[in-house]
C-alpha positions as CSV (number, residue, x, y, z in Angstrom):
1,M,-11.4,-0.3,5.0
2,G,-12.4,-2.6,7.6
3,V,-14.9,-2.2,10.4
4,G,-12.5,-1.2,12.9
5,T,-10.9,1.3,10.6
6,L,-14.6,3.2,9.6
7,A,-15.2,2.9,13.3
8,V,-12.0,4.9,14.4
9,V,-12.6,7.6,11.6
10,F,-16.0,8.1,12.8
11,V,-14.6,8.5,16.4
12,A,-11.9,11.1,14.5
13,V,-14.7,13.1,12.9
14,L,-16.5,13.4,16.5
15,A,-13.4,14.5,18.4
16,S,-12.8,17.2,15.2
17,F,-16.4,18.1,15.5
18,F,-16.0,18.7,20.1
19,M,-12.5,20.5,19.3
20,A,-14.3,22.7,17.1
21,W,-17.0,23.4,19.6
22,A,-14.3,23.8,22.3
23,L,-13.0,26.1,20.2
24,G,-15.9,28.5,19.7
25,A,-17.0,28.2,22.9
26,S,-13.4,29.4,24.5
27,S,-11.5,31.0,22.0
28,N,-13.7,33.4,20.6
29,S,-14.7,36.0,23.5
30,P,-12.3,38.2,23.6
31,P,-13.1,40.5,20.1
32,F,-16.6,41.3,21.6
33,A,-15.6,41.6,25.2
34,P,-14.6,45.4,25.2
35,A,-18.1,46.0,23.2
36,V,-20.0,44.2,26.3
37,G,-17.7,45.6,28.6
38,A,-18.3,49.1,27.1
39,N,-22.3,48.2,27.0
40,A,-22.3,48.9,23.5
41,I,-23.9,45.6,22.7
42,P,-25.9,42.8,25.2
43,T,-24.3,40.0,25.6
44,M,-26.6,37.3,24.2
45,R,-26.2,39.5,21.1
46,A,-22.7,39.5,21.0
47,A,-22.9,35.9,21.3
48,F,-24.5,35.5,18.3
49,L,-22.3,37.4,16.4
50,I,-19.4,35.5,17.5
51,G,-20.8,32.7,16.5
52,V,-21.9,33.9,13.2
53,F,-18.6,36.0,12.1
54,A,-16.5,32.8,13.6
55,A,-18.2,30.4,11.5
56,A,-18.1,32.7,8.7
57,G,-14.0,33.0,9.1
58,A,-14.0,29.5,9.5
59,V,-15.6,28.4,6.1
60,T,-14.0,30.9,4.0
61,Q,-10.4,31.6,5.3
62,G,-9.8,28.4,7.3
63,G,-8.3,26.3,4.5
64,S,-4.7,27.0,4.2
65,I,-4.2,26.2,8.5
66,S,-5.8,23.3,7.9
67,E,-4.1,22.1,4.9
68,T,-0.4,22.6,7.6
69,V,-2.1,20.9,9.8
70,G,-3.6,18.0,8.4
71,T,-0.6,17.6,5.9
72,G,2.0,19.6,6.5
73,L,3.6,18.5,9.8
74,I,5.2,15.3,9.0
75,D,6.9,14.2,6.1
76,G,7.1,10.4,4.4
77,V,3.6,9.5,5.7
78,S,0.0,10.2,6.0
79,F,-2.0,10.5,8.6
80,T,-4.0,7.4,9.6
81,P,-7.3,7.5,11.2
82,L,-6.0,6.6,14.5
83,A,-3.1,8.8,14.3
84,A,-5.6,11.6,14.0
85,T,-7.6,10.3,17.0
86,A,-4.6,10.1,19.1
87,G,-3.5,13.2,18.3
88,L,-7.0,15.2,18.6
89,F,-7.5,13.4,21.5
90,T,-4.3,14.2,23.8
91,S,-5.2,18.1,22.0
92,A,-8.9,18.0,24.1
93,L,-7.2,16.8,27.0
94,F,-4.8,19.3,27.2
95,I,-7.3,22.1,26.6
96,A,-9.3,20.6,28.9
97,L,-6.7,20.5,31.5
98,G,-6.1,24.2,30.9
99,V,-9.7,25.4,31.5
100,R,-9.8,23.0,34.4
101,T,-6.9,24.4,35.9
102,G,-6.7,27.8,34.5
103,Y,-3.2,27.6,32.4
104,P,-3.1,29.6,29.7
105,I,-2.5,26.2,27.6
106,P,-3.0,27.8,23.4
107,A,-4.9,25.2,21.7
108,A,-2.6,25.7,18.4
109,F,0.3,24.9,20.4
110,A,-1.6,21.7,21.9
111,V,-2.5,20.9,18.5
112,T,0.2,21.1,16.7
113,G,2.6,19.2,19.2
114,A,0.2,16.7,19.2
115,M,0.2,16.1,15.8
116,V,3.9,16.5,15.3
117,G,3.9,13.5,18.2
118,A,1.6,11.3,16.6
119,G,3.0,11.7,13.5
120,L,6.6,10.4,14.4
121,A,5.0,8.0,16.3
122,L,3.4,6.6,12.9
123,G,7.2,6.3,11.7
124,G,7.3,9.9,9.6
125,D,10.2,12.3,9.2
126,P,10.1,16.2,11.1
127,A,9.0,18.4,8.7
128,V,12.0,20.9,9.6
129,D,11.3,23.7,7.0
130,T,7.5,23.6,8.2
131,Y,8.6,23.6,12.1
132,R,11.2,26.5,11.3
133,R,8.6,28.9,9.6
134,I,5.9,28.0,12.7
135,V,8.6,28.7,15.0
136,T,10.0,32.0,13.6
137,F,6.0,33.5,13.3
138,W,5.3,32.2,16.8
139,L,8.0,33.7,18.4
140,S,7.8,37.1,16.4
141,V,4.2,37.6,17.5
142,P,4.7,38.8,20.6
143,F,7.1,41.7,19.2
144,V,5.1,42.4,16.5
145,S,1.4,42.7,18.0
146,G,3.1,44.4,20.9
147,S,4.6,46.7,19.0
148,V,1.3,47.2,16.9
149,A,-0.8,47.7,19.9
150,Y,1.9,50.2,21.5
151,A,1.7,52.3,18.2
152,T,-2.1,52.0,18.1
153,A,-2.4,52.8,21.9
154,W,0.3,56.1,21.9
155,L,-2.1,57.4,18.6
156,L,-5.5,57.0,20.5
157,R,-3.6,58.7,23.6
158,H,-2.0,61.5,21.5
159,D,-3.4,65.0,22.3
160,D,-2.8,66.1,18.7
161,V,-4.5,63.7,17.6
162,P,-8.2,63.7,18.7
163,E,-10.5,60.9,18.6
164,T,-12.6,62.0,16.0
165,M,-9.4,61.6,13.6
166,S,-7.8,58.7,15.5
167,I,-10.6,56.3,15.5
168,P,-11.5,57.0,12.1
169,L,-8.0,55.8,10.7
170,L,-8.2,53.0,12.5
171,G,-11.2,52.1,11.0
172,G,-10.3,53.0,7.4
173,F,-6.8,50.9,8.0
174,V,-8.9,48.2,9.2
175,G,-11.1,48.6,6.0
176,Y,-8.3,49.0,3.5
177,V,-6.3,45.5,5.1
178,L,-9.9,43.6,4.6
179,A,-10.3,44.8,1.1
180,N,-7.0,42.3,0.4
181,V,-7.6,39.1,3.0
182,D,-8.2,35.8,1.2
183,L,-11.6,34.5,1.1
184,T,-12.5,31.0,-0.8
185,I,-16.1,32.2,-2.0
186,I,-14.7,35.1,-4.1
187,P,-13.3,33.7,-7.7
188,G,-10.4,34.3,-9.9
189,P,-6.9,34.0,-9.7
190,T,-6.5,36.5,-6.4
191,P,-9.7,35.5,-4.1
192,T,-9.5,39.0,-2.3
193,V,-12.4,41.9,-2.9
194,A,-9.8,44.0,-4.1
195,G,-8.2,41.3,-6.7
196,F,-11.6,40.5,-7.7
197,V,-12.2,43.9,-9.0
198,S,-9.1,44.4,-10.5
199,H,-10.2,41.3,-12.5
200,R,-13.5,42.1,-14.0
201,V,-12.4,45.6,-14.8
202,G,-9.0,44.2,-17.0
203,A,-5.6,44.8,-17.0
204,T,-4.4,48.1,-15.2
205,P,-0.5,49.2,-14.8
206,T,1.3,47.2,-12.2
207,L,2.9,49.2,-9.1
208,V,4.3,46.5,-6.8
209,G,4.0,43.3,-6.8
210,S,0.8,42.0,-7.8
211,Y,-0.8,45.0,-6.8
212,D,-2.2,47.0,-10.0
213,V,-4.3,50.7,-9.6
214,A,-7.5,48.8,-9.7
215,T,-6.2,46.8,-6.7
216,V,-5.1,49.8,-4.6
217,A,-8.0,52.1,-5.7
218,T,-10.1,49.5,-4.3
219,S,-8.6,49.2,-1.5
220,L,-8.4,52.9,-0.5
221,L,-12.1,52.8,-1.7
222,A,-12.9,50.3,1.2
223,G,-10.8,52.2,3.6
224,V,-12.3,55.8,2.9
225,A,-15.9,54.2,3.2
226,V,-15.2,52.6,6.7
227,F,-13.0,56.3,7.7
228,L,-16.1,58.5,6.6
229,I,-18.8,56.2,8.0
230,L,-17.1,56.5,11.7
231,R,-15.8,60.2,11.6
232,R,-19.5,61.4,10.6
233,T,-20.7,59.5,13.9
234,M,-17.6,60.2,16.0
235,V,-18.4,64.2,14.9
236,Q,-22.2,63.7,16.1
237,S,-21.2,61.7,19.2
238,V,-17.5,60.3,20.0
239,D,-19.4,57.7,22.5
240,A,-21.6,56.4,19.7
241,G,-18.8,56.6,17.3
242,V,-16.5,54.3,19.8
243,R,-19.1,51.7,20.4
244,Q,-19.9,51.3,16.6
245,F,-16.0,51.1,16.0
246,L,-15.7,48.2,18.7
247,V,-19.0,46.3,17.8
248,G,-17.6,46.2,14.0
249,L,-13.9,45.7,15.3
250,G,-15.1,42.9,16.9
251,A,-17.0,41.4,14.0
252,V,-13.4,41.1,12.1
253,V,-11.5,40.0,14.9
254,A,-14.0,37.1,15.5
255,F,-14.0,36.3,11.7
256,S,-10.5,36.4,11.7
257,S,-10.4,34.2,14.7
258,G,-13.0,31.8,13.5
259,G,-10.4,31.4,10.1
260,S,-7.3,30.8,12.4
261,Q,-8.7,28.2,15.0
262,V,-10.7,26.4,12.7
263,G,-8.1,24.2,10.9
264,L,-6.9,23.0,14.4
265,A,-10.0,21.0,14.3
266,T,-11.1,19.8,10.8
267,G,-6.6,19.7,10.0
268,P,-6.1,16.3,11.2
269,L,-9.4,14.9,9.3
270,E,-7.8,16.3,5.7
271,P,-5.7,13.0,4.9
272,L,-8.5,11.0,6.2
273,L,-11.5,11.8,4.4
274,A,-10.0,12.2,1.0
275,D,-10.5,8.4,0.6
276,F,-14.3,9.5,0.8
277,A,-14.2,12.1,-1.4
278,V,-14.8,14.7,1.1
279,G,-13.5,17.9,-0.1
280,G,-11.4,20.5,2.3
281,V,-14.6,22.8,1.9
282,A,-17.2,20.3,3.5
283,L,-14.5,19.7,6.3
284,L,-14.4,23.8,7.1
285,V,-18.4,23.6,6.9
286,L,-18.2,20.6,9.5
287,G,-15.6,22.7,11.7
288,G,-17.8,25.8,11.4
289,V,-20.7,24.7,12.3
290,G,-19.1,23.1,15.4
291,I,-17.4,26.5,16.1
292,L,-21.1,28.2,15.5
293,L,-22.8,26.0,18.3
294,G,-19.7,26.5,20.6
295,A,-19.9,30.3,20.4
296,W,-23.5,30.4,21.0
297,M,-23.7,27.6,23.8
298,G,-20.6,28.7,25.6
299,S,-19.5,32.3,24.9
300,P,-21.7,34.4,26.7
301,R,-20.5,33.0,30.2
302,L,-17.4,33.8,29.3
303,L,-18.3,37.2,27.8
304,Q,-19.1,38.3,31.0
305,A,-15.8,37.3,32.6
306,V,-13.9,38.7,30.0
307,S,-15.5,41.9,29.6
308,R,-14.6,42.9,33.6
309,E,-11.2,42.0,32.3
310,Y,-11.3,44.4,29.0
311,S,-13.7,47.4,31.4
312,Q,-10.7,47.2,33.2
313,L,-8.2,48.0,30.3
314,G,-10.6,50.9,29.1
315,V,-11.8,51.6,25.6
316,R,-8.4,52.7,24.1
317,R,-6.5,49.9,25.6
318,S,-9.1,47.4,24.3
319,I,-9.1,48.6,20.7
320,A,-5.2,48.5,20.9
321,A,-5.2,44.9,21.8
322,L,-7.7,44.3,19.2
323,V,-6.2,45.9,16.2
324,P,-2.8,43.7,15.8
325,G,-5.0,40.8,16.7
326,F,-6.8,41.3,13.5
327,L,-3.5,42.1,11.6
328,V,-1.5,39.1,12.8
329,A,-4.0,36.8,12.4
330,Q,-4.4,37.7,8.9
331,A,-1.0,37.2,8.2
332,A,-1.4,33.9,10.3
333,I,-4.1,32.8,7.6
334,A,-2.2,34.0,4.8
335,L,1.1,31.9,5.5
336,G,-0.9,28.7,7.2
337,I,0.3,28.9,10.3
338,P,-1.7,27.9,13.4
339,I,-1.4,30.2,15.5
340,S,-2.6,30.9,19.0
341,F,-5.4,34.1,19.4
342,N,-4.9,34.1,22.6
343,N,-0.9,34.3,22.5
344,I,-1.8,37.6,20.2
345,I,-4.1,39.0,22.4
346,I,-1.7,38.9,25.8
347,S,1.1,40.1,23.9
348,S,-1.4,43.1,22.4
349,V,-2.7,44.0,26.1
350,V,1.1,44.0,27.2
351,G,2.0,46.3,24.7
352,S,-0.4,48.4,24.8
353,G,0.1,48.9,28.4
354,L,3.4,50.1,27.7
355,V,2.2,53.2,26.9
356,V,1.0,54.2,30.5
357,G,4.0,52.3,32.1
358,S,4.3,48.3,33.2
359,G,0.9,47.6,31.5
360,G,-0.8,46.1,34.9
361,V,1.0,42.8,33.9
362,S,4.3,41.7,36.1
363,R,7.4,39.8,34.9
364,R,6.1,37.0,37.2
365,K,3.1,36.3,34.9
366,I,4.6,37.1,31.8
367,A,7.4,34.3,32.5
368,F,4.6,32.0,34.1
369,T,2.9,32.5,30.9
370,L,5.8,31.9,28.2
371,G,6.7,28.8,30.5
372,A,3.3,27.5,29.9
373,W,3.5,27.4,26.2
374,V,6.5,26.0,26.2
375,T,5.6,23.0,28.6
376,S,2.4,22.7,26.8
377,L,4.2,22.2,23.0
378,V,6.8,20.1,24.2
379,S,4.4,17.7,26.7
380,A,2.0,17.9,23.6
381,I,4.7,16.1,21.4
382,L,5.4,13.2,24.4
383,M,1.9,12.8,24.9
384,G,1.0,12.4,21.0
385,Y,3.5,10.0,20.5
386,G,2.5,8.0,23.6
387,M,-1.3,8.7,23.2
388,Y,-0.4,6.6,19.7
389,T,1.5,3.8,20.6
390,L,-0.9,3.0,23.3
391,L,-3.9,3.1,21.0
392,T,-2.0,1.1,17.8
393,T,-1.2,-1.5,21.0
394,V,-4.6,-1.8,22.4
395,T,-6.6,-1.7,19.0
396,G,-4.1,-3.8,17.1
397,I,-4.8,-0.6,13.9
398,E,-2.3,1.2,12.7
């Protein structure tokens, strides 16, 4: 490998780290914004926790999306250092443009489009099956996220279900799901907390698919434990229970956000650093550190701004927006699909608002947002293609 190529690899690593920093600074504030807006936690402490939980999610859950971005978007070729640099540079330009102009440009759309464009310019073939899965998931997000948010908001507003019961029930459901999310730090054939317990216990009767009695029992125990903790707090003080739930929910959503976002930054490096015997975990650590620093350095100011918006929504709508955010992000991680967290949150806010009417979001604003998403994806493909063509012409490196 020549000196010029090594220099390009170095630039690609720096670009990846900067992308992770930008994602940590911009994309992980929503989970803790409701807790800050409700005065459940100070801004600086929330920023610290955002960094810790998002970085932990990045290292333990980001591998599947990183692999998709790095090796699943183009068939027939592997991304070269220059192609990865072109994709990362294009993505960074789009994200910077969105921050500068205030246009809602999702990072997942920008990165996916840029890497597809660079891969096509490299001479690769479209990975049609992968595109079909990604687009199907993206199109389903607004409906699924909005529906879950609507159901959650309805539960929280229903007079027959008191808050001392509805919020612990939601917490128990989140605890049940958490026991079944994949974590790379857990050994065994099923890398989940419930799967680990089942493996240690030994063979137990199978119920549905890979779920056996021990797996279901562990999941139920986790859900019941969270339910009882929240229930006890809610009985003593509803306000204290709501604050506790907002902080806990913010933590798990930030964790999920880190796992779903880090692959956007580290994915392009997957095929590059294989030649240097650098494993996927090392890449995720690089991305996790970038997200951690970005959250600590950039999220306090954004937290203040976003928390004011969530304060206007109210506590119930904020909770209803975050619950589907956690569920959809975990589904994307399990399927290895790059996803925009802002896409999930916006859809959830709209869905939760339908319980009381229009949701405070105009059709014009929704149409503008959808148009910006489609435009950013198509433009990123074209610009990624052009960026790689330009760089290879100027440098003579392919």
